[in-house]
C-alpha positions in Angstrom: -3.1 -14.8 9.6 -4.8 -12.9 6.7 -2.1 -11.9 4.2 -3.1 -8.3 4.5 -1.8 -8.3 8.0 1.4 -10.2 7.4 4.5 -8.1 8.0 6.8 -7.1 5.2 10.4 -6.4 5.6 12.0 -4.1 3.0 15.7 -3.6 3.6 16.0 -2.6 7.3 12.4 -1.4 7.6 9.6 -3.8 8.7 6.0 -2.8 8.0 3.5 -4.4 10.4 1.0 -4.9 7.7 0.4 -4.3 3.9 -1.9 -1.3 4.2 -0.4 2.0 3.0 -1.8 5.5 3.2 -1.4 6.6 -0.4 -0.2 10.2 -1.0 -3.2 12.6 -1.0 -2.7 16.3 -1.7 -4.2 18.4 1.1 -3.6 21.9 -0.4 -3.3 23.2 3.1 0.2 24.7 3.3 1.6 28.2 3.3 5.0 28.5 1.7 5.3 24.7 1.8 5.1 24.4 5.5 3.4 21.4 7.2 1.0 22.3 10.0 -1.4 20.8 12.4 -3.8 19.7 9.6 -1.0 17.4 8.2 -0.3 16.2 11.7 -3.9 15.2 12.3 -4.5 13.9 8.8 -1.5 11.5 8.9 -1.6 11.0 12.6 -5.2 9.8 12.6 -4.4 7.2 10.0 -1.4 6.0 11.9 -3.6 5.6 15.0 -6.0 3.8 12.6 -3.5 1.0 12.1 -1.8 1.6 8.7 1.6 0.1 8.3 3.1 2.8 6.1 2.0 6.4 5.6 3.3 8.4 2.6 2.9 12.2 2.6 1.1 14.0 -0.2 3.2 15.1 -3.2 5.9 17.1 -1.4 7.5 19.7 -3.7 11.3 19.7 -4.1 11.1 23.4 -5.2 8.6 26.2 -5.1 8.1 26.0 -8.9 7.5 22.3 -8.5 4.3 22.7 -6.5 0.9 21.8 -8.0 -0.6 24.7 -6.2 0.6 27.5 -4.0 -0.9 25.5 -1.1 1.2 22.4 -1.6 3.5 20.8 1.0 7.2 21.4 0.4 10.6 20.3 1.4 12.8 22.7 -0.5 14.3 24.5 2.5 15.6 23.5 5.9 12.9 25.4 7.8 10.4 22.8 6.6 12.1 20.1 8.6 10.9 20.8 12.1 7.2 20.3 11.7 7.7 17.3 9.4 9.9 15.8 12.2 7.0 16.3 14.7 4.7 14.4 12.3 7.1 11.5 11.7 7.8 11.1 15.4 4.1 10.7 16.0 3.7 8.2 13.2 6.5 6.1 14.6 5.0 6.3 18.1 2.0 4.4 16.7 4.2 1.6 15.4 4.0 2.8 11.8 6.6 3.9 9.2 6.7 7.4 7.7 7.4 7.9 4.0 7.6 11.0 1.9 6.7 11.4 -1.8 9.1 13.8 -3.5 7.5 15.5 -6.4 7.8 18.2 -9.1 4.6 19.1 -11.0 6.3 20.4 -14.2 3.7 21.8 -16.6 0.9 20.9 -14.1 2.2 23.4 -11.6 0.8 26.8 -10.6 -2.8 25.9 -9.9 -5.5 27.0 -7.5 -6.9 24.6 -4.9 -9.4 22.2 -6.4 -12.3 23.4 -4.2 -11.9 26.9 -5.7 -11.9 25.5 -9.3 -8.4 24.3 -9.6 -7.6 26.4 -12.7 -4.0 27.1 -13.7 -2.9 30.5 -12.4 -0.8 32.4 -15.0 2.7 33.6 -14.2 1.5 37.2 -14.2 -1.1 36.6 -11.5 -0.8 36.5 -7.7 0.1 33.0 -6.5 1.2 32.0 -10.0 4.6 31.3 -11.5 6.4 30.2 -14.6 6.1 26.4 -15.2 8.7 24.0 -16.7 8.4 20.9 -18.7 10.5 18.7 -21.1 8.8 20.5 -24.0 6.8 23.7 -24.3 3.5 21.9 -24.5 0.7 22.9 -22.1 -1.4 20.2 -20.5 -4.7 21.8 -21.5 -5.5 24.0 -24.5 -5.6 27.7 -23.4 -3.2 27.2 -20.5 0.1 29.1 -20.4 2.8 27.1 -22.1 5.6 25.8 -19.9 9.2 26.7 -20.6 11.2 23.9 -22.0 13.9 22.9 -19.5 17.4 23.5 -20.7 20.4 21.5 -19.4 20.9 23.9 -16.5 17.3 23.6 -15.6 17.5 19.8 -15.7 20.6 19.9 -13.5 18.7 22.0 -11.0 15.8 19.6 -10.9 18.2 16.7 -10.1 19.9 18.7 -7.4 16.5 19.7 -5.9 15.5 16.1 -5.6 18.8 15.2 -3.9 18.6 18.1 -1.5 15.0 17.2 -0.7 16.2 13.6 0.2 18.7 15.0 2.6 16.0 17.0 4.3 13.7 14.0 4.3 16.2 12.0 6.2 16.6 14.8 8.7 12.9 15.0 9.1 12.7 11.3 10.2 11.3 9.7 7.0 12.3 6.1 6.5 10.9 5.6 3.0 11.2 7.9 -0.1 8.8 7.6 -3.0 9.8 9.5 -6.2 6.7 10.7 -8.0 6.9 9.6 -11.6 3.2 9.3 -12.3 0.0 11.3 -13.0 1.4 13.7 -15.6 3.9 15.4 -13.3 7.4 16.3 -14.4 9.1 12.9 -14.3 6.1 11.3 -16.1 6.2 14.2 -18.6 9.8 13.2 -19.5 8.8 9.5 -19.8 5.9 10.0 -22.2 6.4 10.5 -25.9 3.2 12.6 -25.9 4.6 15.3 -23.6 8.3 14.9 -24.3 9.2 15.9 -27.9 12.8 16.8 -27.2 15.6 16.0 -29.7 18.5 15.9 -27.2 19.7 13.2 -24.8 16.5 13.5 -22.7 14.0 12.9 -25.6 13.2 10.7 -28.5 14.1 7.1 -27.7 12.9 5.2 -24.6 16.4 5.2 -23.2 16.6 9.0 -23.5 13.1 9.6 -22.0 13.9 7.6 -18.9 17.2 9.3 -18.4 16.0 12.1 -16.1 14.4 9.6 -13.7 17.5 7.5 -13.6 19.7 10.5 -12.9 17.4 11.6 -10.1 17.6 8.1 -8.6 21.4 8.2 -8.8 21.5 11.6 -7.1 19.1 10.5 -4.3 21.0 7.3 -3.7 24.1 9.3 -3.0 22.5 10.8 0.1 19.8 8.3 1.1 20.9 5.5 3.4 21.3 2.1 1.7 19.3 0.5 4.4 16.2 2.6 3.8 13.7 1.8 1.0 13.3 3.8 -2.2 10.1 3.5 -4.1 9.0 5.0 -7.5 5.4 5.7 -8.4 4.6 5.4 -12.1 1.6 5.6 -14.3 1.7 2.2 -15.9 -0.4 3.3 -18.9 -1.7 6.6 -20.3 -4.8 4.8 -21.7 -3.9 6.5 -25.0 -2.7 5.1 -28.3 0.9 6.2 -28.9 1.4 7.0 -25.2 3.4 5.4 -22.4 2.0 1.8 -22.1 2.4 -1.3 -19.9 5.2 -2.7 -22.0 7.2 0.5 -21.4 6.5 0.2 -17.7 7.7 -3.4 -17.5 10.9 -2.4 -19.3 11.4 0.6 -17.0 10.7 -1.6 -13.9 13.4 -4.0 -15.0 15.9 -1.1 -15.2 14.7 0.2 -11.8 15.2 -3.2 -10.2 18.8 -3.2 -11.4 19.1 0.4 -10.0 18.1 -0.9 -6.5 14.6 0.5 -6.4 12.6 -1.5 -3.9 9.1 -1.2 -5.1 7.0 0.2 -7.9 3.8 2.0 -6.7 1.6 1.3 -9.7 -1.0 3.8 -10.8 -2.1 5.0 -14.3 -3.1 8.0 -16.3 -2.8 11.7 -15.6 -0.8 13.0 -18.5 -3.3 13.0 -21.3 -6.4 15.2 -21.1 -9.6 13.3 -21.8 -8.1 9.8 -21.7 -10.9 7.2 -21.3 -10.2 5.3 -18.1 -12.4 2.2 -17.5 -13.1 2.8 -13.8 -14.2 -0.3 -11.8 -13.1 -1.8 -8.4 -9.4 -2.5 -8.6 -9.1 -1.3 -12.1 -5.3 -0.7 -11.8 -4.4 -3.9 -9.9 -3.7 -5.8 -13.2 -0.8 -3.4 -14.0 0.8 -3.9 -10.6 0.5 -7.7 -11.1 2.0 -7.5 -14.6 5.0 -5.4 -13.4 5.5 -7.7 -10.4 5.5 -10.9 -12.4 7.2 -9.7 -15.6 9.9 -7.5 -14.1 10.4 -9.4 -10.8 10.1 -6.3 -8.6 7.7 -5.8 -5.7 4.7 -3.6 -6.4 2.0 -1.6 -4.7 -1.5 -1.7 -6.0 -3.9 1.3 -6.0 -7.2 2.3 -7.4 -10.8 1.7 -6.0 -9.7 -0.7 -3.4 -12.4 -0.3 -0.8 -13.0 -3.5 1.2 -11.0 -5.7 3.5 -11.7 -8.8 1.4 -10.6 -7.1 -1.8 -7.4 -5.8 -0.2 -6.5 -9.2 1.3 -7.1 -11.0 -1.9 -4.6 -8.8 -3.8 -1.9 -9.7 -1.3 -3.0 -13.4 -1.0 -3.0 -14.0 -4.7 0.4 -12.2 -5.1 -1.0 -9.5 -7.4 1.0 -7.0 -5.4 3.0 -6.7 -2.2 1.2 -3.6 -0.7 -2.2 -2.0 -1.2 -2.3 1.8 -1.1 -5.6 3.4 -0.1 -6.7 7.0 -0.5 -10.4 7.8 -0.6 -11.3 4.8 1.5 -9.0 6.0 4.2 -10.5 9.5 4.0 -13.9 7.9 4.6 -12.6 5.7 7.4 -9.2 6.5 9.0 -9.5 3.3 11.0 -9.9 1.0 7.9 -7.0 -1.3 9.0 -8.6 -1.9 12.4 -12.0 -2.6 10.9 -10.4 -4.8 8.2 -8.6 -6.8 10.9 -11.9 -7.4 12.6 -13.6 -8.4 9.4 -10.8 -10.8 8.5 -10.8 -12.4 11.9 -7.4 -11.3 13.2 -6.6 -9.6 16.4 -4.3 -6.6 16.2 -3.3 -4.2 18.9 -5.4 -1.1 19.2 -4.1 2.1 20.8 -4.5 1.9 24.5 -6.7 5.0 24.4 -9.1 3.2 22.0 -8.9 -0.3 23.5 -12.3 -0.1 25.1 -13.9 0.4 21.7 -12.8 -2.9 20.1 -15.5 -5.0 18.4 
């Protein structure tokens, strides 16, 4: 059996293989509601054989959206359609996960296909953004408001409430989004976090918000269901968050009961020079896995069955998360199984199309 298609049990949840649909923003919601686009987008990849599917960054509050078209989970009315989607995913023998997110200073943007500019708080579809410090991501953008203690408490409560709704919507895995320059990452990084209180300055202070969010989520999330954290392992910038910080954080998260680190990079420093190449982020997943002793997921230009299988076989990571390759081919897992010489069950409706 190729390692890519070996099952993986995390707590009470068993994944049928190691292929994960990575969170991919669709910018297709109105007022945070999922719709048939999300059903088809995720459903097609469940039909295609992925073991775990994680929703796009799903905002825990309206002001936490990247754009006005983001998916949300900040009110109970969002649950019904999400439940329809998770039911369909489970019918295909896959597991449904949700990425809970707050964009912080990178909120209030237009959709990328219309230019993706930040929309100011005085314009239609714009709002005031919040961050650990009043530092905009890009020169010329409206500065975010620095979160006070009351604002921080609201963020923590919003994540906890979102976890309650995630459970009601049928999700079996939660991933907390602490990567790509969004709010949690902004607190982690000394570049974006220049606070002088208990949430800024030292490493211990900068990781505090994430740890408090985890504690709040664990109060309402069943112990038998997995809890992941996505981080940017490096900011590719001198003086920024680096791999040693990530290993140290991962050791703390392991003690906190986090089940897996979804290991990405970058996103918090404008103009950072990132050396793109196939599998360019896998080394960070491997370093965290081996040095911190916690399971990891690998992401970043993973495009072939052989490459994905090798990552699992050589124990560089425990899961591979695919994004663009699964946009190009929703049935990548079925094709990969064929290429690696393993027989897996196709949906009955597609059985006649097997190679």
